[in-house]
N, C-alpha and C positions, 0 to 999 in steps of 0.2 A: 698629345696623348697623356703626358705626365700631368699637365693641368687638368685634364677631364678626370683623371684617376682620383687626384687629390680631392676635386670637388666631390665626386661620387663617395669617396672615403669620409669627407666631412658630414655629407648628408646621413651616411649609415650611422657615424658615430652620434650624429644628433639624434637620429630615431632612436638608437639604443639607450642615450641618455634620457630621453623622454620617456622611454618605456620602464627604465628602472625607477625613475622618479613616481611615475605613475605606479608601480607595483609596490614600492615602498609606501606610497601614500595610502593605498588600499588597504596592505596589511596592517598599518599603523591605526587607520581608522576602524577595521574590523576589531582589532585587539580593545579598543576603547569602548566599542558598542558591545563586545562579549562580555566585557567587564561589567559594563551597566544592566546586562541581561542575565546576571548570574541568580537574582530572586526570581526571575521569571522560571527559570529552569528549576530551580528548589522547591518551588510552590506551584504545584500542580494545579492549572486551572480548571480541570473538571476530572473526576474519576479518583481512584485510588490505587495503591500500589499493594501487591501481595508478593509473597517469597516463593518463587519457583525455581528449583535448582540451585538453591543459595544466592540467587540474584532477585532482584526487584523487577516486577512485570506490571505495568501498568493497564488497569481495566476500568471502562465506565459502566456502571449499572444504574438504570432509573426505570421508572414506571412498574406498572402492575398489569397482569392479565393471563389470561389461560395460556397464551403462547409466548415463548421467549425468543426473540430475534437477536441473533448474535452476528453483527457485522464485523467484516474482516477487510483488512486494508489491500490495496495492491501494491506491487513491487516498489520499495523506496519511499512509500509515503512518509515524510518526516513528522506528520502531526494528524494521525488518523482519526484521534477523538475529535479535534478541533474540525476538521475537513467533513466528518460525518454529522456533527452536532446540529445544525440546521435541519438536516434531512431527518434524523430520527426523531427530533422533538415532534414531528408529526404523528408520532405512532405511540409516544408514551402514555397517553391517557388510556390507550386500549389495549397495550403489549408490555410485556417486559422488554426493555431494549438493552443490548449490551455491545460495547466497542471493545475488542481485544486489540492491545499494542505488542505485538511481538517484540521478542528482545531485538534491540537495534532500531526500534520504531518508536516515534513519539517520545514519551516521558520513561520508557523501559530502559533499564541497563543493557550495555553491549554483553555479549556471550561469546566465549572463545570455543566452545564446543561444537559439535557436528550441527550443521542447519539443514540435515535432510528432512523429508517430508515427515517421516516417522516422529523425529525428535520434535519438530515445531508442534506437530498435531498433539502429541503428549503434553507439551508445554501449555497449549492453549487449553486443554481439558483440566490440568491441574489448576490453571489460573481461576478457572471457572468455579471449580470445586473450592479453592481457597476464599473466592470472593461470595460464596455462598449460593451459587446459581446452580440449581439443579436441572437435568434434562428431563424431556427430551428437548432438543433446540432445533429452531429453524435457522440454519446457516446462510447468512446473506453476505457471500464473499464478490469482492470486485477483482477483476483482473487477476493476477498470479495467484492470489489466495483460493482460486478455484481448484489447484492442484491439492491444496489442504484439504478442502470441502469434500472432494471425490474420495479422496484416501479416508477421512473421516468416516464417511457414510459407508465405505466398502468394509471398513475393518471394525467399527462399533455402531451398527445399524440401529440398534436400540436406543443410542443417543440421538440420532438425527431424524425429526418428524418429517422435514422437508427441506427441499433447497430452493432459494430465491438468487439467482446469479445476476448481480449488477453488472452487466457485461463481463463476466466472469470468464477466465481462460479454461479453455478444456485440454487435456493431455495431447490431442493432435495438433494444438498450436505451436508445440514445441518439437515436432517431429523432425524439423531441419537444423534442430541444434546438434553439433557435436563439440568435440575437444578443442577443436580450432575456434569455433565461434564464441565458446566459453572463455578461453583465453583473450580473445580480442576484448570481450567485455570487462573482464578483469582488469585489463591496461585501462580501459575508459573509466572505469571505477575508481582507479588509482590516480587518475590525473584529474577526476572530478573532485577528489579529497583535496588534492593541491591547489585546485582555484578555490575550493571553500575556505581552507586554510590562509590562502592568500588575501581572502576578502573579496575575490571577485563574485562569488556566488550571491555576496550581499547586495551587489550593485543591480543584480537581474532578480533577486528572489521576490521582491515587493510586487512585481508584475504577475507573479505564479498564484498570489493569494486571491482566491475568488471573492467576487463582490458579497455584500451581505455581513461580513464579520463586523463584530464590534472591536473597538480600538484594542482593548485587553486581548481579544481573540488575535487579532491582526499581530499584534507586537509578540505574543507568546508564540505564534506560528513562525513568525520570522526567527525568533531566538532558536527555536527547535532546528529549523533549516539551517542557520548559518553554524550550528554547532554539531549537526550529526548527519547533513546531507551525505549520501554514498558512504557510510561509515562501513568498517570493516566486518561488522556481523550481517549487516543487511548484504554487502557485496558477496560474502561467502556464500550466500544462498544458491548464487548462480552456478557455483561448482558442483552442484547435485541436482542440475536441472534433468540431465541425461539420465541419472540414477533414478531420479523421483519418477520420472516418466515412465521408465521401465518397470519400476515396481507397480505403479499403478496401472499401466496398461495389461500388466500380467493377471489382473482381476476384472471381473465383469463389471460394467457401468452400473452403479447402484439404482435399481428401479423403484425410486420412490417418488412421490409427488415433486414435481419440479417445475418452477418457473423460471425462464430465461428471458431476461430482458436485454436486448442485443442493439448495439450502437451501429451506426453506419459504415462500421467495418475499416475505417481509415486507419484504424491502431497497426494492422499490418495485413499483408496481402493473405487473402483467402480467409479471413476472420469469420466471417458470416458463414461461410461453407463449413468451417469447422464446428460452429454452433450448431448448425443443423444437422450435421453428421451425428453428433453428440445425441441430440434431441430424438433423432430416430431411433435411437435404442433404448427409449424409455418409454413406459405404457402410458402413465399419466403425466404428460408435459403439455405446457403452454408456453408458446414462444411469442414474445412482442419485440416486433421490429421499431426501432425509433430512428430518426434522421437526425442524429447529433454524434457528437464526438465521445470518446471513450469514457468519460466520466459521466455516466449517464444520470447519476442521482444528483448531480451538480448541475448539468445541462438542462434535463428535463426532469425536475423534481415531481412536478404535479402528475406527469404520465406515468412515472415509476410508482409514485404513491397509490395513483388510481389502480393500476395493475395489480399491485403487492395487496391491497385491500381485496379486491376482487377474488384473488388466488387464495387468501386467507380465509375469506368467508366460504369457499368451498371446501376448505379444509373442514369446517364445521358442519357441512350438510351430511 
Protein backbone atom coordinates (compact mmCIF):
# COMPACT_ATOMS: atom_id res chain seq x y z
CA UNK A 1 0.00 0.00 0.00
CA UNK A 2 2.84 2.40 0.89
CA UNK A 3 4.53 1.64 -2.42
CA UNK A 4 1.31 2.35 -4.30
CA UNK A 5 0.82 5.62 -2.48
CA UNK A 6 4.38 6.67 -3.29
CA UNK A 7 3.84 5.91 -6.97
CA UNK A 8 0.56 7.85 -6.99
CA UNK A 9 2.26 10.74 -5.21
CA UNK A 10 5.05 10.83 -7.76
CA UNK A 11 2.53 10.78 -10.61
CA UNK A 12 0.59 13.68 -9.09
CA UNK A 13 3.80 15.64 -8.51
CA UNK A 14 4.81 14.96 -12.10
CA UNK A 15 1.48 16.21 -13.40
CA UNK A 16 1.70 19.33 -11.23
CA UNK A 17 5.26 19.99 -12.41
CA UNK A 18 4.24 19.67 -16.06
CA UNK A 19 1.28 21.97 -15.47
CA UNK A 20 3.48 24.58 -13.77
CA UNK A 21 6.01 24.47 -16.60
CA UNK A 22 3.19 24.71 -19.17
CA UNK A 23 1.57 27.72 -17.47
CA UNK A 24 4.93 29.44 -17.01
CA UNK A 25 5.65 28.91 -20.69
CA UNK A 26 2.28 30.26 -21.86
CA UNK A 27 2.63 33.26 -19.53
CA UNK A 28 6.09 34.17 -20.84
CA UNK A 29 5.06 33.55 -24.46
CA UNK A 30 1.99 35.75 -24.00
CA UNK A 31 4.06 38.58 -22.50
CA UNK A 32 6.49 38.44 -25.43
CA UNK A 33 3.63 38.47 -27.96
CA UNK A 34 1.85 41.29 -26.11
CA UNK A 35 4.98 43.43 -26.24
CA UNK A 36 5.24 42.88 -29.99
CA UNK A 37 1.57 43.81 -30.42
CA UNK A 38 1.86 47.19 -28.75
CA UNK A 39 1.89 49.08 -32.05
CA UNK A 40 -1.20 47.19 -33.27
CA UNK A 41 -3.13 48.41 -30.25
CA UNK A 42 -1.85 51.98 -30.36
CA UNK A 43 -2.39 52.43 -34.10
CA UNK A 44 -6.06 51.74 -34.76
CA UNK A 45 -6.55 49.74 -37.96
CA UNK A 46 -9.91 51.27 -38.88
CA UNK A 47 -11.95 54.19 -37.58
CA UNK A 48 -11.20 57.01 -35.20
CA UNK A 49 -11.46 57.89 -31.52
CA UNK A 50 -13.69 60.54 -30.02
CA UNK A 51 -13.80 61.77 -26.44
CA UNK A 52 -16.83 60.67 -24.46
CA UNK A 53 -17.10 61.18 -20.71
CA UNK A 54 -13.41 61.97 -20.56
CA UNK A 55 -12.35 58.73 -22.25
CA UNK A 56 -11.58 57.70 -25.83
CA UNK A 57 -14.32 55.80 -27.63
CA UNK A 58 -13.67 54.12 -30.97
CA UNK A 59 -16.06 54.59 -33.89
CA UNK A 60 -15.92 53.74 -37.59
CA UNK A 61 -17.71 55.90 -40.16
CA UNK A 62 -17.74 55.33 -43.91
CA UNK A 63 -19.89 55.76 -47.00
CA UNK A 64 -22.60 58.19 -47.98
CA UNK A 65 -26.32 57.86 -48.50
CA UNK A 66 -29.77 58.85 -47.39
CA UNK A 67 -29.84 56.28 -44.58
CA UNK A 68 -27.33 55.85 -41.76
CA UNK A 69 -26.81 52.27 -40.57
CA UNK A 70 -25.38 52.06 -37.06
CA UNK A 71 -23.97 48.59 -36.28
CA UNK A 72 -23.73 47.60 -32.62
CA UNK A 73 -21.73 44.69 -31.23
CA UNK A 74 -22.83 41.68 -29.25
CA UNK A 75 -21.70 41.05 -25.68
CA UNK A 76 -17.97 40.83 -25.13
CA UNK A 77 -16.93 41.36 -28.76
CA UNK A 78 -13.24 42.23 -28.53
CA UNK A 79 -13.00 43.65 -32.06
CA UNK A 80 -16.40 44.90 -33.32
CA UNK A 81 -15.12 47.09 -36.17
CA UNK A 82 -12.89 44.35 -37.58
CA UNK A 83 -15.59 41.71 -37.12
CA UNK A 84 -18.19 43.83 -38.92
CA UNK A 85 -15.85 45.21 -41.62
CA UNK A 86 -16.36 42.62 -44.37
CA UNK A 87 -20.12 42.78 -43.95
CA UNK A 88 -20.56 46.55 -43.81
CA UNK A 89 -18.32 47.02 -46.86
CA UNK A 90 -21.28 45.69 -48.82
CA UNK A 91 -23.34 48.77 -47.92
CA UNK A 92 -20.98 51.74 -47.91
CA UNK A 93 -21.56 52.60 -51.59
CA UNK A 94 -25.26 53.20 -50.94
CA UNK A 95 -25.47 54.13 -47.26
CA UNK A 96 -23.51 55.75 -44.49
CA UNK A 97 -22.31 52.93 -42.24
CA UNK A 98 -21.13 53.27 -38.66
CA UNK A 99 -19.76 50.83 -36.09
CA UNK A 100 -19.71 51.89 -32.44
CA UNK A 101 -17.23 50.26 -30.08
CA UNK A 102 -18.54 50.77 -26.56
CA UNK A 103 -16.16 51.30 -23.67
CA UNK A 104 -14.41 48.02 -22.98
CA UNK A 105 -14.85 46.90 -26.59
CA UNK A 106 -12.35 46.99 -29.46
CA UNK A 107 -10.04 50.00 -29.39
CA UNK A 108 -12.14 51.94 -26.89
CA UNK A 109 -10.92 52.72 -23.38
CA UNK A 110 -12.18 51.01 -20.28
CA UNK A 111 -14.70 52.83 -18.12
CA UNK A 112 -15.15 52.52 -14.35
CA UNK A 113 -18.55 54.22 -14.13
CA UNK A 114 -22.03 52.73 -14.48
CA UNK A 115 -22.65 50.31 -17.35
CA UNK A 116 -26.44 50.45 -17.17
CA UNK A 117 -28.36 50.74 -20.42
CA UNK A 118 -29.08 54.44 -19.93
CA UNK A 119 -25.37 55.24 -19.65
CA UNK A 120 -24.40 53.04 -22.59
CA UNK A 121 -26.98 54.63 -24.88
CA UNK A 122 -26.06 58.15 -23.83
CA UNK A 123 -22.41 57.39 -24.58
CA UNK A 124 -23.30 55.89 -27.97
CA UNK A 125 -25.27 58.99 -28.85
CA UNK A 126 -22.47 61.30 -27.77
CA UNK A 127 -19.93 59.33 -29.81
CA UNK A 128 -22.06 59.74 -32.92
CA UNK A 129 -22.37 63.49 -32.35
CA UNK A 130 -18.62 63.85 -31.74
CA UNK A 131 -17.95 61.91 -34.96
CA UNK A 132 -20.26 64.25 -36.89
CA UNK A 133 -22.90 61.61 -37.61
CA UNK A 134 -26.40 63.06 -37.44
CA UNK A 135 -29.63 61.11 -37.07
CA UNK A 136 -32.03 59.68 -37.62
CA UNK A 137 -30.33 56.31 -37.50
CA UNK A 138 -31.20 52.78 -38.50
CA UNK A 139 -29.89 50.79 -35.56
CA UNK A 140 -28.43 47.39 -36.48
CA UNK A 141 -27.70 45.52 -33.24
CA UNK A 142 -26.33 42.04 -32.80
CA UNK A 143 -27.21 40.01 -29.72
CA UNK A 144 -26.94 41.87 -26.37
CA UNK A 145 -26.92 45.35 -27.93
CA UNK A 146 -30.56 44.72 -28.78
CA UNK A 147 -31.34 45.97 -25.26
CA UNK A 148 -29.62 49.28 -25.98
CA UNK A 149 -31.48 49.54 -29.26
CA UNK A 150 -34.91 49.04 -27.72
CA UNK A 151 -34.13 51.55 -24.95
CA UNK A 152 -32.81 54.04 -27.53
CA UNK A 153 -35.96 53.80 -29.63
CA UNK A 154 -38.18 54.06 -26.56
CA UNK A 155 -36.55 57.20 -25.19
CA UNK A 156 -35.29 58.98 -28.31
CA UNK A 157 -37.79 57.96 -31.01
CA UNK A 158 -36.95 60.96 -33.19
CA UNK A 159 -33.41 59.57 -33.58
CA UNK A 160 -34.37 56.04 -34.65
CA UNK A 161 -35.74 55.64 -38.16
CA UNK A 162 -35.88 51.85 -38.02
CA UNK A 163 -34.33 48.78 -36.41
CA UNK A 164 -32.55 45.92 -38.18
CA UNK A 165 -31.89 43.17 -35.68
CA UNK A 166 -29.01 40.87 -36.60
CA UNK A 167 -30.22 38.15 -34.26
CA UNK A 168 -30.57 40.84 -31.65
CA UNK A 169 -31.53 40.02 -28.08
CA UNK A 170 -34.94 41.16 -26.88
CA UNK A 171 -35.75 41.82 -23.20
CA UNK A 172 -37.62 38.54 -22.75
CA UNK A 173 -34.40 36.64 -23.48
CA UNK A 174 -33.13 37.74 -20.06
CA UNK A 175 -36.27 37.00 -18.04
CA UNK A 176 -34.54 34.02 -16.42
CA UNK A 177 -31.73 36.18 -15.05
CA UNK A 178 -31.52 36.84 -11.32
CA UNK A 179 -28.82 37.95 -8.90
CA UNK A 180 -27.56 34.38 -8.52
CA UNK A 181 -27.13 34.01 -12.27
CA UNK A 182 -25.34 37.35 -12.47
CA UNK A 183 -22.97 36.41 -9.63
CA UNK A 184 -22.16 33.16 -11.43
CA UNK A 185 -21.37 35.01 -14.64
CA UNK A 186 -19.18 37.50 -12.78
CA UNK A 187 -17.09 34.61 -11.44
CA UNK A 188 -16.82 33.18 -14.96
CA UNK A 189 -15.59 36.51 -16.32
CA UNK A 190 -13.00 36.70 -13.54
CA UNK A 191 -11.57 33.30 -14.42
CA UNK A 192 -11.62 34.16 -18.12
CA UNK A 193 -9.49 37.21 -17.34
CA UNK A 194 -7.11 34.99 -15.40
CA UNK A 195 -6.87 32.66 -18.41
CA UNK A 196 -6.31 35.67 -20.69
CA UNK A 197 -3.51 37.08 -18.56
CA UNK A 198 -1.93 33.63 -18.21
CA UNK A 199 -1.74 33.37 -21.98
CA UNK A 200 -4.18 30.48 -22.29
CA UNK A 201 -6.63 32.59 -24.30
CA UNK A 202 -3.93 33.17 -26.91
CA UNK A 203 -3.72 29.43 -27.56
CA UNK A 204 -7.36 29.26 -28.65
CA UNK A 205 -8.04 32.80 -29.90
CA UNK A 206 -6.80 32.08 -33.41
CA UNK A 207 -9.51 29.49 -33.99
CA UNK A 208 -12.22 32.05 -33.16
CA UNK A 209 -11.20 34.50 -35.90
CA UNK A 210 -13.54 34.10 -38.90
CA UNK A 211 -12.26 33.36 -42.39
CA UNK A 212 -11.78 36.18 -44.86
CA UNK A 213 -9.64 38.47 -42.71
CA UNK A 214 -6.49 40.03 -44.10
CA UNK A 215 -3.28 39.22 -42.25
CA UNK A 216 -3.33 42.70 -40.72
CA UNK A 217 -6.93 42.30 -39.56
CA UNK A 218 -6.21 38.87 -38.06
CA UNK A 219 -3.16 40.16 -36.18
CA UNK A 220 -5.06 43.19 -34.87
CA UNK A 221 -8.03 41.07 -33.81
CA UNK A 222 -5.68 38.68 -32.00
CA UNK A 223 -4.01 41.59 -30.21
CA UNK A 224 -7.35 42.98 -29.09
CA UNK A 225 -8.65 39.61 -27.87
CA UNK A 226 -5.48 38.82 -25.93
CA UNK A 227 -5.33 42.26 -24.32
CA UNK A 228 -8.94 42.93 -23.40
CA UNK A 229 -11.07 39.78 -23.58
CA UNK A 230 -13.53 39.64 -20.66
CA UNK A 231 -12.22 42.93 -19.27
CA UNK A 232 -13.80 44.57 -16.22
CA UNK A 233 -15.76 47.19 -18.18
CA UNK A 234 -17.46 44.60 -20.34
CA UNK A 235 -18.01 42.23 -17.43
CA UNK A 236 -19.64 44.99 -15.40
CA UNK A 237 -22.48 45.19 -17.94
CA UNK A 238 -23.80 41.88 -16.63
CA UNK A 239 -24.39 43.43 -13.22
CA UNK A 240 -27.13 45.60 -14.75
CA UNK A 241 -29.03 42.99 -16.75
CA UNK A 242 -31.94 42.69 -14.30
CA UNK A 243 -32.09 46.46 -13.84
CA UNK A 244 -31.93 47.12 -17.59
CA UNK A 245 -34.57 44.54 -18.41
CA UNK A 246 -36.92 46.05 -15.80
CA UNK A 247 -36.40 49.58 -17.15
CA UNK A 248 -37.02 48.52 -20.74
CA UNK A 249 -40.02 46.32 -19.99
CA UNK A 250 -41.65 49.18 -18.07
CA UNK A 251 -42.11 50.96 -21.41
CA UNK A 252 -43.94 49.94 -24.56
CA UNK A 253 -42.17 48.13 -27.38
CA UNK A 254 -41.17 50.81 -29.94
CA UNK A 255 -43.62 50.46 -32.82
CA UNK A 256 -41.32 51.48 -35.67
CA UNK A 257 -40.31 49.69 -38.89
CA UNK A 258 -38.34 46.65 -37.79
CA UNK A 259 -36.51 43.83 -39.54
CA UNK A 260 -35.62 40.85 -37.36
CA UNK A 261 -33.08 38.49 -38.91
CA UNK A 262 -33.20 35.45 -36.63
CA UNK A 263 -30.75 32.57 -36.25
CA UNK A 264 -31.55 28.90 -35.70
CA UNK A 265 -32.01 29.65 -32.00
CA UNK A 266 -29.15 27.50 -30.73
CA UNK A 267 -27.76 30.51 -28.84
CA UNK A 268 -30.15 29.77 -25.96
CA UNK A 269 -33.35 27.87 -25.23
CA UNK A 270 -36.48 29.69 -26.36
CA UNK A 271 -34.61 32.26 -28.48
CA UNK A 272 -36.85 32.02 -31.56
CA UNK A 273 -40.00 32.21 -29.41
CA UNK A 274 -38.65 35.36 -27.73
CA UNK A 275 -38.00 36.94 -31.13
CA UNK A 276 -41.45 36.06 -32.45
CA UNK A 277 -43.12 37.32 -29.26
CA UNK A 278 -41.36 40.66 -29.67
CA UNK A 279 -42.30 40.86 -33.35
CA UNK A 280 -45.96 40.26 -32.54
CA UNK A 281 -46.07 43.62 -30.73
CA UNK A 282 -44.95 45.64 -33.77
CA UNK A 283 -47.18 46.87 -36.58
CA UNK A 284 -44.55 47.14 -39.33
CA UNK A 285 -42.26 44.16 -38.86
CA UNK A 286 -40.52 41.65 -41.10
CA UNK A 287 -39.02 38.46 -39.67
CA UNK A 288 -36.45 36.43 -41.62
CA UNK A 289 -35.60 33.00 -40.23
CA UNK A 290 -32.15 31.66 -41.08
CA UNK A 291 -30.74 28.19 -40.56
CA UNK A 292 -27.43 29.25 -39.07
CA UNK A 293 -25.73 30.15 -35.81
CA UNK A 294 -25.93 33.32 -33.78
CA UNK A 295 -23.49 35.48 -35.79
CA UNK A 296 -25.87 35.71 -38.73
CA UNK A 297 -23.95 38.46 -40.54
CA UNK A 298 -20.86 36.21 -40.58
CA UNK A 299 -22.59 32.88 -41.18
CA UNK A 300 -25.05 34.05 -43.86
CA UNK A 301 -23.86 37.45 -45.13
CA UNK A 302 -25.55 37.16 -48.54
CA UNK A 303 -28.96 36.38 -47.08
CA UNK A 304 -28.59 39.12 -44.47
CA UNK A 305 -27.63 41.65 -47.13
CA UNK A 306 -30.54 40.69 -49.39
CA UNK A 307 -33.02 40.95 -46.51
CA UNK A 308 -31.63 44.29 -45.41
CA UNK A 309 -31.67 45.81 -48.89
CA UNK A 310 -35.26 44.71 -49.44
CA UNK A 311 -36.26 46.21 -46.09
CA UNK A 312 -34.37 49.46 -46.73
CA UNK A 313 -35.94 49.81 -50.17
CA UNK A 314 -39.34 49.52 -48.48
CA UNK A 315 -38.56 52.49 -46.26
CA UNK A 316 -38.27 54.64 -49.37
CA UNK A 317 -41.60 53.57 -50.86
